[in-house]
N, C-alpha and C positions, 0 to 999 in steps of 0.2 A: 617018289618019296616027297617031292615038293608039294604035291597036292594034299597030303595029310594035314599039315599045319594050316594051310589055307582053308580047308574044309572045317577044321575045328574053329578057326577064327570066325568063319561065316556062321557056323552053328551058334557060337557064343553071342555073336551080334544079333542073330535072330531071336535067341532066348531073351536077350536084353530088351529087344523091341516088343516081344510078346508080353514081358513083364510090365513094360511101360504102358502098352495098350490095356492090359488087365487093370492097372492102376487107374488109368483114365476112365475106363468103363465103370469101375467101382466108384470113382469120384462123381461121375455122371449119375449113377444110380442113387447115390446119397443125396446129390443135389435135387434130383427129381422127387425123391421121397420127401425131402424137406419142403419143396414147393407144393407138392400135393397136400401135405399137412397144413400148410398156410392157406391154400385154397379151400380146404375143407373147413378150416376155422372161419374164414370169411363167409362161406356159404351158411354156416351155422349162425354167425352174427346177423347176416341178412335175414335169415329165417326168423330169428328172434325179433328183429325190427318189424318184419311184416306181421308177425303175430301181435305186436304192440299196436301197429296201425289198425289192424282188424278190430282189436279191443276198443280203440279210440272211436272208430267208425260206429261200432255197435252202441257205444254210449251216446254219440251224437244222434244216431237214429232214434234211440229211446227218448232223448230230450226233445227232438223234433216232434215225435209222435205225441208226447205229453202236451207240448205247446199247441199242437194242432187240435187236440181234444178240447183244451181250454178255449181256443179260438172258436171252434164250432159251437161249444156250449154257450159262449157269450153271444154269438150271432143268433142262435136259436132263441135264447132268452130275449134278446132285443127284438126279434121278429114277433115273438109271442106278445111282448109288451105293446108293440105298435099295433098289432091286429086287435088286441083287447081294447086298447085306447080308441081305435076307430069304431069298434062295435058298440062300446058303451058310450 
């Protein structure tokens, strides 16, 4: 008969610990979900920054190409002028 209450106490203590562990697991799950949401937001922000950088690079490339064309045109015009001056 002495074992009955001891067993009930043990069972009650185990149930308490299981509830504690369940709460800890739930807290951990909530924390992980929150951190994954933050990570996802950071990745989205970085993706937007990278897209902005790509856009900036395209504009720079367009400007460089335009300036290169002007430079080549000026050089060719100068060369033609020098050749015509030498011939005439």
